[in-house]
TILUMPA-681518 format. One record per residue: y, z, x of N, C-alpha, C in turn. Coordinates in steps of 0.001 Angstrom, whole numbers, padded with zeros to 6 digits, always signed. Layout:
N
YZXYZXYZX/...
END
This chain:
355
+069113-022023+034651+068722-020779+033973+067279-020887+033499/+066445-019881+033837+065024-019907+033459+064859-019526+031993/+064045-020296+031321+063764-019999+029913+062630-018980+029842/+062780-017948+028978+061711-016951+028848+060469-017577+028229/+059374-017166+028667+058100-017676+028137+057421-016588+027332/+056702-017008+026304+055942-016078+025449+054462-016054+025810/+054148-016685+026947+052741-016759+027330+052220-015387+027745/+051135-014962+027157+050536-013653+027440+049684-013725+028704/+049565-012577+029322+048695-012502+030492+047258-012719+030078/+046489-013316+030904+045074-013550+030646+044261-012889+031748/+043002-012574+031413+042119-011963+032403+041670-013024+033394/+041788-012721+034659+041365-013626+035716+039866-013404+035949/+039050-014307+035386+037594-014167+035466+037120-014211+036914/+037702-015097+037702+037288-015198+039097+037543-013917+039862/+038685-013295+039592+039022-012044+040262+038050-010937+039882/+037692-010917+038575+036765-009884+038087+035393-010071+038715/+034927-011321+038800+033616-011581+039405+033602-011171+040876/+034707-011428+041568+034772-011023+042972+034681-009505+043119/+035343-008781+042196+035270-007322+042245+033849-006822+041985/+033188-007448+041008+031820-007028+040685+030884-007301+041846/+031045-008483+042469+030180-008834+043602+030460-007912+044781/+031716-007556+044945+032063-006662+046050+031451-005276+045884/+031217-004877+044638+030637-003558+044359+029142-003655+044021/+028499-004705+044548+027096-004916+044188+026184-003778+044649/+026602-003029+045677+025780-001909+046119+025643-000846+045020/+026647-000770+044161+026572+000177+043050+025439-000199+042094/+025228-001498+041916+024124-001949+041053+022769-001594+041677/+022696-001641+043019+021455-001308+043697+021054+000144+043433/+022043+000970+043127+021747+002371+042830+021513+002604+041337/+022367+001972+040509+022328+002254+039072+021086+001639+038405/+020796+000380+038720+019703-000312+038020+018334+000326+038276/+017976+000669+039522+016686+001344+039711+016609+002684+038978/+017714+003452+038995+017717+004733+038274+017536+004499+036779/+018230+003481+036242+018097+003169+034815+016677+002735+034482/+016057+001950+035363+014689+001494+035126+013711+002665+035123/+013892+003581+036082+012995+004744+036160+013154+005636+034939/+014403+005921+034553+014643+006790+033401+014135+006151+032109/+014385+004850+031954+013907+004154+030750+012387+004149+030693/+011740+003949+031847+010268+003941+031880+009705+005314+031541/+010321+006366+032103+009858+007728+031797+010007+008017+030308/+011122+007603+029742+011372+007871+028318+010381+007123+027433/+010201+005829+027693+009383+005022+026784+007897+005307+026944/+007457+005683+028158+006038+005990+028375+005645+007267+027633/+006594+008167+027455+006302+009428+026768+006148+009250+025267/+006560+008095+024731+006430+007848+023289+005038+007280+023012/+004260+007893+022115+002897+007417+021825+002906+005996+021278/+001910+005242+021645+001787+003864+021176+001097+003851+019815/+001432+002870+019011+000815+002715+017698+000326+001283+017538/-000701+001134+016704-001341-000170+016499-001220-000567+015030/-001084-001860+014803-000884-002365+013450-001996-003347+013098/-002591-003151+011923-003625-004061+011430-003192-004587+010068/-003473-005871+009819-002980-006509+008587-004093-007295+007908/-004050-007302+006581-004966-008105+005775-004156-008817+004699/-004633-009993+004300-003955-010751+003246-004952-011061+002139/-004490-010886+000905-005365-010955-000259-004696-011821-001319/-005471-012706-001932-004960-013538-003024-005697-013148-004303/-005015-012473-005238-005676-012069-006479-005679-013195-007501/-006657-013166-008394-006695-014104-009507-005704-013630-010560/-004858-014539-011029-003839-014192-012007-004221-014746-013372/-003797-014020-014406-003972-014507-015769-002719-015270-016144/-002811-016582-016095-001618-017397-016283-001180-017390-017732/+000131-017346-017901+000702-017503-019231+000989-018973-019460/+001674-019302-020520+001936-020694-020852+002752-021354-019756/+002292-022501-019242+003025-023162-018170+004320-023772-018680/+005211-024035-017739+006456-024672-018110+007374-023775-018898/+007282-022485-018682+008120-021559-019433+009564-021670-018976/+010445-021089-019796+011871-021129-019466+012152-020363-018192/+011400-019262-017978+011606-018469-016774+011322-019282-015533/+010258-020076-015572+009915-020902-014416+010996-021941-014151/+011549-022492-015222+012594-023499-015058+013843-022900-014436/+014206-021702-014900+015393-021039-014348+015176-020699-012885/+013975-020167-012576+013689-019773-011198+013683-020972-010265/+013180-022104-010749+013107-023282-009886+014494-023776-009511/+015491-023515-010383+016855-023938-010064+017426-023153-008899/+016837-021974-008609+017260-021158-007471+016332-021323-006277/+015421-022283-006357+014519-022531-005245+013343-021595-005184/+013023-020917-006293+011913-019969-006323+010821-020506-007218/+009613-020609-006670+008477-021129-007426+007709-019981-008049/+007765-019892-009386+007020-018845-010096+005746-019398-010721/+005350-020587-010322+004175-021176-010946+002933-020335-010777/+002794-019700-009595+001628-018874-009336+001821-017428-009755/+003028-017086-010197+003321-015699-010520+003345-015448-012021/+003218-016497-012834+003269-016322-014274+001994-015641-014749/+002147-014551-015418+001011-013790-015913+001435-012996-017130/+000482-012742-018008+000771-011961-019210+000609-010470-018966/+000213-010086-017760+000058-008668-017442+001415-007993-017370/+001446-006709-017771+002683-005941-017671+002995-005630-016217/+001943-005425-015402+002127-005163-013971+001827-006457-013214/+002856-007127-012787+002706-008381-012062+002549-008094-010570/+002087-009072-009794+001940-008840-008344+003230-008411-007659/+004380-008789-008214+005648-008396-007605+005788-006879-007578/+005151-006193-008543+005285-004743-008658+004253-003984-007834/+003295-004664-007230+002257-003960-006478+002812-003118-005330/+003830-003602-004587+004371-002737-003524+004935-001419-004042/+005355-001383-005316+005905-000146-005874+004842+000935-006056/+003574+000568-005924+002519+001579-006023+002651+002628-004925/+003243+002241-003797+003425+003198-002708+004442+004273-003061/+005192+004074-004142+006130+005098-004590+005442+006148-005461/+004210+005862-005884+003484+006795-006751+002702+007789-005893/+002963+009071-006086+002274+010096-005295+000766+010079-005524/+000351+009766-006751-001081+009734-007029-001801+008687-006210/-001209+007500-006082-001812+006422-005306-001832+006767-003820/-000746+007391-003337-000638+007702-001907-001554+008865-001530/-001553+009941-002338-002379+011101-001995-003870+010793-002094/-004222+009745-002803-005626+009336-002844-006109+008894-001462/-005172+008546-000588-005537+008136+000771-005855+009329+001667/-005546+010544+001211-005860+011724+002017-007342+011776+002369/-008195+011315+001456-009643+011481+001613-010324+010293+002292/-009555+009331+002781-010160+008206+003499-010776+008723+004804/-012035+008431+005017-012711+008845+006246-012353+007874+007372/-011867+008429+008486-011465+007606+009622-012199+008080+010874/-012329+007166+011802-013006+007461+013067-012271+006720+014168/-011968+007415+015247-011233+006799+016350-012134+005841+017124/-011526+004958+017889-012281+003948+018622-013185+004562+019673/-012751+005674+020279-013578+006329+021292-014584+007310+020686/-014548+007484+019374-015500+008348+018691-015200+009832+018766/-014094+010207+019368-013776+011631+019513-013215+012244+018239/-012666+011425+017376-012072+011909+016122-012835+011296+014955/-013300+012127+014082-013972+011670+012857-013642+012675+011758/-012725+012309+010902-012230+013231+009877-011584+012423+008757/-010932+013118+007828-010192+012430+006776-008820+012015+007296/-008230+011062+006625-006925+010571+007061-005855+011661+006956/-005956+012495+005916-005006+013586+005772-005077+014557+006940/-006295+014932+007331-006462+015834+008469-006065+015154+009772/-006292+013861+009863-005896+013125+011062-004385+013183+011256/-003643+013006+010174-002183+013067+010282-001701+014486+010565/-002436+015481+010099-002012+016865+010299-002301+017368+011712/-003461+017012+012253-003933+017677+013462-004133+016768+014672/-004119+015474+014494-004495+014593+015605-003411+013591+015967/-002161+013877+015610-001070+012975+015967-000484+013340+017336/-000123+012337+018092+000541+012546+019373+002041+012365+019182/+002799+013206+019876+004255+013144+019766+004854+013112+021167/+006025+012533+021272+006719+012519+022558+007324+013894+022818/+007511+014206+024082+008072+015507+024441+009512+015637+023935/+010167+014492+023694+011562+014535+023238+011649+015010+021789/+010540+014911+021053+010586+015284+019640+010188+016741+019405/+009804+017465+020449+009345+018842+020257+010405+019767+019650/+011666+019736+020100+012655+020625+019467+012808+020362+017973/+012887+019088+017595+013034+018758+016182+011803+019191+015385/+010606+018944+015945+009382+019312+015242+009262+020828+015118/+009711+021566+016123+009655+023021+016047+010518+023534+014906/+011712+022958+014755+012598+023370+013658+011976+023028+012310/+011420+021805+012186+010817+021375+010920+009620+022246+010575/+008748+022521+011546+007571+023355+011287+007964+024777+010912/+009016+025295+011527+009480+026636+011175+009959+026693+009736/+010699+025670+009331+011174+025608+007943+009991+025495+006986/+008982+024690+007354+007808+024533+006495+007061+025859+006336/+006927+026591+007439+006214+027874+007354+006966+028885+006494/+008273+028802+006508+009065+029763+005741+009078+029446+004252/+009084+028159+003920+009279+027783+002524+008080+027065+001911/+006990+026928+002665+005827+026227+002124+005227+027010+000975/+004706+026261-000032+004063+026893-001172+002712+027452-000764/+002399+028612-001285+001102+029211-001033+000060+028609-001977/-001093+028252-001432-002159+027682-002250-002760+028765-003130/-002931+028427-004396-003482+029387-005355-004868+029004-005830/-005428+027966-005267-006747+027557-005729-007355+026530-004807/-008474+025980-005230-009188+025005-004427-008668+023609-004659/-009412+022601-004173-008988+021213-004295-008832+020759-005737/-009581+021430-006676-009502+021008-008074-008105+021216-008646/-007315+022113-008050-005993+022405-008548-004911+021624-007815/-005307+020701-006967-004329+019899-006244-003588+018991-007213/-002272+019046-007191-001442+018241-008084-000603+017293-007228/-000876+015993-007274-000123+015059-006429+001350+014976-006796/+001703+015458-007981+003097+015380-008418+003807+016727-008293/+003161+017676-007612+003779+018970-007324+003290+019407-005944/+003784+018723-004918+003256+018894-003572+003964+020022-002830/+003237+020609-001904+003848+021553-000976+004670+020775+000044/+005461+021476+000832+006290+020804+001833+005431+020102+002880/+004303+020711+003259+003417+020085+004250+002804+018804+003709/+002301+018878+002461+001702+017684+001865+002745+016600+001629/+003955+016998+001253+005010+016016+001048+005370+015329+002361/+005320+016065+003463+005569+015460+004773+004478+014452+005120/+003220+014781+004780+002116+013838+005020+002296+012581+004186/+002716+012744+002924+002960+011585+002055+004047+010695+002650/+005095+011297+003176+006171+010520+003806+005648+009762+005027/+004764+010381+005807+004185+009704+006967+003346+008507+006533/+002583+008670+005453+001754+007560+004970+002630+006406+004514/+003708+006728+003799+004607+005666+003332+005258+004930+004498/+005478+005625+005606+006031+004962+006787+004988+004117+007510/+003713+004483+007376+002646+003800+008103+002024+002642+007334/+002201+002626+006022+001527+001630+005178+002571+000735+004519/+002302-000558+004517+003186-001523+003882+002375-002458+002992/+002858-002635+001766+002279-003609+000832+003407-004543+000426/+003228-005820+000648+004248-006794+000280+003594-007986-000405/+004379-008702-001202+003878-009839-001960+004784-011037-001726/+004182-012172-001412+004930-013414-001284+005257-013916-002689/+006531-014030-003003+006938-014391-004366+006600-015825-004731/+006341-016660-003756+006011-018052-004046+004510-018270-004183/+003725-017604-003349+002276-017833-003359+001485-016697-003987/+002128-015538-004258+001478-014348-004817+000450-013741-003867/+000504-014093-002580-000407-013521-001596+000056-012105-001257/-000879-011164-001319-000574-009763-001051-000882-009475+000422/+000105-008955+001130-000082-008569+002533-000148-007048+002616/-001184-006550+003264-001385-005108+003420-001468-004809+004910/-000623-003924+005376-000635-003561+006790-000611-002044+006932/-001292-001555+007940-001337-000118+008205-001147+000105+009705/-000396+001144+010028-000119+001480+011428-000701+002843+011742/-001334+002956+012907-001914+004222+013341-001902+004263+014862/-002126+005449+015415-002132+005598+016871-003478+005212+017483/-004433+004859+016647-005732+004379+017124-006018+003038+016455/-006439+002020+017195-006633+000690+016601-007719+000644+015533/-008838+001369+015737-009904+001353+014738-009467+002046+013455/-008694+003113+013573-008193+003808+012381-007223+002906+011623/-006409+002144+012332-005490+001206+011667-006273+000174+010865/-007364-000317+011434-008190-001299+010725-008886-000659+009524/-009408+000556+009694-010070+001262+008598-009105+001513+007447/-007893+001906+007770-006888+002150+006741-006585+000881+005958/-006414-000219+006656-006100-001477+005987-007208-001874+005025/-008461-001764+005466-009582-002094+004582-009634-001163+003376/-009431+000128+003592-009500+001096+002493-008387+000867+001479/-007190+000595+001957-006073+000351+001039-006299-000943+000265/-006855-001941+000939-007192-003200+000250-008183-002940-000869/-009231-002150-000602-010223-001832-001626-009600-001036-002775/-008725-000077-002454-008090+000719-003499-007154-000123-004362/-006472-001062-003735-005601-001943-004498-006418-002847-005415/-007534-003337-004927-008409-004150-005762-008935-003338-006943/-009326-002087-006680-009814-001233-007761-008727-000974-008797/-007499-000759-008322-006401-000513-009260-006155-001740-010127/-006093-002918-009499-005837-004145-010264-006961-004399-011259/-008211-004216-010798-009354-004430-011685-009341-003440-012840/-009068-002177-012539-009031-001158-013581-007953-001465-014613/-006789-001912-014129-005710-002223-015070-006050-003443-015920/-006556-004493-015267-006826-005732-015997-007942-005573-017026/-008902-004693-016757-010057-004542-017657-009953-003319-018555/-008833-002612-018499-008729-001345-019236-008956-001533-020742/-008226-002482-021359-008357-002716-022802-009768-003181-023150/-010335-004073-022347-011678-004585-022628-012714-003475-022489/-012547-002585-021511-013501-001490-021350-013419-000493-022501/-012215-000252-023009-012061+000638-024166-012749+000033-025390/-012550-001271-025584-013205-001945-026714-014722-001896-026574/-015205-002152-025355-016658-002129-025143-017229-000740-025404/-016552+000295-024939-017021+001660-025169-017027+001991-026659/-016030+001504-027378-015955+001750-028825-017126+001087-029546/-017374-000189-029234-018478-000897-029892-019833-000351-029461/-019942+000104-028225-021202+000696-027784-021513+001970-028558/-020478+002774-028790-020674+003998-029576-021065+003666-031013/-020404+002665-031599-020772+002244-032951-022196+001701-032991/-022588+000939-031967-023935+000383-031917-024979+001495-031804/-024699+002505-031010-025631+003634-030893-025784+004354-032232/-024666+004564-032932-024735+005223-034236-025486+004365-035251/-025201+003052-035248-025883+002156-036192-027383+002090-035902/-027734+002087-034615-029156+002049-034266-029858+003330-034690/-029203+004466-034514-029801+005732-034921-030003+005787-036430/-029007+005293-037191-029154+005267-038654-030291+004338-039069/-030389+003194-038401-031476+002268-038712-032836+002881-038389/-032950+003562-037263-034212+004189-036874-034608+005271-037878/-033631+006028-038367-033947+007061-039351-034487+006447-040634/-033812+005395-041138-034278+004738-042365-035634+004092-042137/-035839+003492-040980-037122+002851-040695-038254+003875-040662/-038007+005027-040042-039037+006070-040015-039318+006610-041423/-038226+006731-042198-038417+007197-043584-039226+006191-044390/-038965+004907-044186-039711+003872-044903-041183+003857-044486/-041432+004015-043180-042811+004012-042700-043588+005201-043255/-042962+006386-043239-043658+007565-043776-043867+007451-045271/-042896+006870-045979-043039+006684-047428-044146+005689-047738/-044255+004635-046939-045330+003648-047131-046695+004257-046890/-046799+005044-045827-048093+005667-045531-048497+006660-046614/-047539+007368-047149-047853+008393-048153-048209+007798-049503/-047731+006576-049782-047961+005989-051109-048686+004651-051001/-049538+004510-050004-050250+003240-049835-051224+002958-050972/-051763+004007-051605-052754+003813-052688-052181+004118-054069/-050855+004300-054125-050209+004624-055400-049579+003360-055953/-049821+003080-057236-049326+001850-057868-048281+002139-058921/-047635+003261-058865-046616+003597-059847-045371+002738-059643/-044754+002369-060793-043550+001533-060732-042397+002289-060073/-042296+003581-060315-041224+004376-059723-041337+004401-058202/-042577+004443-057727-042778+004430-056278-042383+003079-055699/-042735+001999-056392-042370+000665-055923-040853+000498-055858/-040169+001008-056898-038706+000918-056899-038108+001721-055745/-038683+002897-055499-038190+003710-054383-038418+003003-053059/-039588+002353-052927-039889+001625-051699-038921+000452-051505/-038633-000257-052607-037698-001379-052517-036300-000899-052138/-035896+000232-052681-034574+000774-052378-034468+001160-050903/-035493+001823-050396-035480+002211-048988-035549+000983-048088/-036346-000023-048510-036466-001241-047722-035127-001985-047660/-034427-002038-048811-033118-002688-048829-032117-001937-047932/-032178-000608-048028-031280+000195-047183-031597-000036-045714/-032881-000144-045395-033283-000393-044012-032777-001762-043550/-032843-002759-044427-032367-004090-044062-030861-004106-043849/-030133-003362-044706-028683-003278-044541-028326-002608-043214/-029045-001529-042899-028792-000830-041644-029109-001729-040448/-030172-002510-040583-030538-003417-039504-029481-004504-039319/-028997-005058-040438-027956-006093-040357-026674-005537-039733/-026329-004302-040121-025124-003673-039563-025296-003456-038064/-026482-002982-037679-026732-002756-036255-026678-004068-035465/-027261-005129-036033-027256-006435-035362-025830-006963-035189/-025020-006813-036244-023638-007294-036180-022831-006523-035138/-022967-005194-035154-022207-004379-034192-022693-004630-032772/-024011-004826-032616-024555-005094-031284-024027-006418-030738/-023860-007412-031633-023287-008689-031207-021852-008510-030730/-021072-007694-031467-019690-007412-031052-019652-006641-029733/-020631-005745-029552-020682-004990-028311-020960-005912-027127/-021873-006848-027297-022178-007784-026218-020981-008680-025903/-020236-009052-026948-019034-009862-026730-017979-009061-025969/-017842-007772-026320-016884-006914-025612-017311-006725-024165/-018610-006600-023922-019113-006471-022558-018816-007725-021748/-018981-008880-022367-018651-010128-021683-017159-010226-021417/-016350-009652-022304-014906-009680-022126-014495-008861-020901/-015214-007759-020662-014930-006952-019474-015125-007792-018217/-016221-008531-018161-016491-009382-017012-015469-010509-016910/-015071-011041-018067-014092-012122-018077-012736-011648-017550/-012379-010407-017884-011087-009870-017469-011094-009348-016032/-012282-009185-015451-012361-008698-014070-011876-009780-013115/-010796-009529-012382-010243-010579-011512-011077-010769-010253/-011019-011968-009750-011655-012276-008469-010597-012232-007372/-010993-011806-006189-010067-011693-005065-010558-012561-003918/-009623-013239-003298-009936-014051-002126-009255-013436-000905/-010052-013058+000072-009501-012486+001301-009088-013639+002208/-007790-013811+002357-007270-014879+003207-007325-014478+004669/-007007-013223+004931-007026-012718+006303-007617-011322+006291/-008747-011160+006931-009379-009854+006994-008752-008983+008070/-008797-007678+007843-008248-006737+008829-009116-006738+010083/-008485-006707+011231-009199-006686+012506-008681-005531+013352/-009478-005149+014338-009070-004079+015254-008059-004656+016240/-006805-004205+016207-005793-004767+017118-006102-004431+018571/-005838-005382+019435-006088-005200+020860-004840-004754+021624/-003670-004984+021021-002422-004607+021663-001608-003718+020730/-000893-002812+021321-000051-001914+020528+001122-002692+019937/+001499-002318+018722+002614-002986+018059+003954-002398+018466/+003978-001128+018761+005193-000453+019211+004807+000818+019948/+005665+001282+020854+006930+000648+021236+006715-000508+022203/+007651-001438+022214+007608-002555+023152+008218-002085+024481/+007374-001580+025338+007865-000923+026547+008644-001859+027455/+008114-003062+027679+008781-003995+028589+010151-004393+028059/+010210-004698+026745+011484-005096+026153+012488-003936+026194/+011982-002715+026013+012876-001559+026040+013479-001381+027430/+012648-001480+028468+013144-001308+029838+014131-002421+030187/+013797-003667+029806+014713-004776+030071+016032-004572+029336/+015953-004099+028094+017173-003840+027335+018032-002771+027984/+017392-001719+028492+018150-000665+029176+018778-001173+030474/+018068-002080+031170+018633-002651+032389+019859-003507+032076/+019773-004295+031027+020925-005110+030626+022095-004215+030251/+021800-003153+029487+022860-002229+029092+023470-001529+030312/+022624-001142+031281+023126-000495+032496+023971-001467+033312/+023533-002720+033398+024307-003726+034136+025669-003937+033485/+025684-004036+032170+026947-004249+031463+027855-003031+031628/+027285-001828+031471+028094-000619+031608+028665-000470+033004/+027886-000791+034023+028368-000703+035400+029472-001717+035661/+029307-002904+035118+030329-003938+035289+031645-003507+034656/+031562-002940+033473+032777-002449+032804+033413-001343+033618/+032595-000478+034201+033130+000615+035023+033886+000074+036237/+033365-000986+036837+033998-001547+038037+035367-002164+037712/+035440-002857+036585+036687-003580+036257+037486-002832+035194/+037248-001539+035058+037932-000784+034003+039448-000836+034170/+039948-000833+035439+041388-000850+035656+041981-002180+035207/+041294-003279+035482+041788-004596+035057+041824-004696+033541/+040810-004153+032887+040779-004206+031422+041918-003371+030840/+042177-002207+031454+043251-001341+030979+044615-002003+031167/+044821-002623+032317+046091-003316+032573+046285-004458+031583/+045239-005179+031276+045340-006303+030337+045707-005816+028947/+045090-004720+028511+045369-004194+027174+046823-003692+027081/+047314-003037+028165+048680-002534+028151+049704-003689+028167/+049388-004727+028955+050296-005864+029002+050304-006614+027674/+049193-006625+026988+049104-007307+025691+049960-006591+024665/+050001-005261+024742+050854-004524+023823+052329-004723+024136/
END
């Protein structure tokens, strides 16, 4: 008597390979068609270029050996270069791209294409000089129609532009900039990486340099803000003290000239009083001027230095799309799909027998 077996059917790999090889003529038809279609599709997509720069800012270090550094080191994170007393640390610099004011400031960056045919602002470049694939025309037509129907009407000139109350068109440009620009910070070394993508290599390089300069200006402005306010305050006090001293000095000089031949005691007392007042005003002016010079030096002391580790260059090759990889990927997918189609009956029989 035969004992029943619980052994499940298995797929016969050799049989499947023989079927695929027997139908190899189908691959001769499918793969060339897939290659042609993939090439047509990917060639229609505009190429874009990426340029990158790396920047190392000077940090204002806080007390070394802090508890935060000890905790971070237990997780394998080195905060030695990231310790700073600033409220805005390098880790937060990428968040600047979330601020409409910082992003819309890029609208006015002057850009020029490598062939010299385009020379305009970055905002106008994104509005009027972008290339699109033919596959995106239906979607863009719908989006543009919606923008025309619901876009805000301009009520004034550039002076009334509000980066925090954008029209639909301007908001779309801001979204494009955020997709094209990347700011990242290495948490271990505090090195800032800035990259910009554009459909022209020279414009990509120009954008990277401009964003690097704007980031440096922002960091410098933030780091020196308190010192500049103090310097402006002491400068105003010094100007007032100098004016008061000049007035007393002129009064003393005119009083001396008018009473040079008068020997009255009352005149001498008046002269001494004015002279003392002039000396007090001079001492006050000297003291405030010293504080003003110290505040001015503080501005320079607080101004950070930047080291450019990697300067932006004009890219020679497009960053995307990767046409060759795309076509190869489509060929692999077509080969796999065709193989499944050939052995679909075997796969179906196996699944039914397994149930």
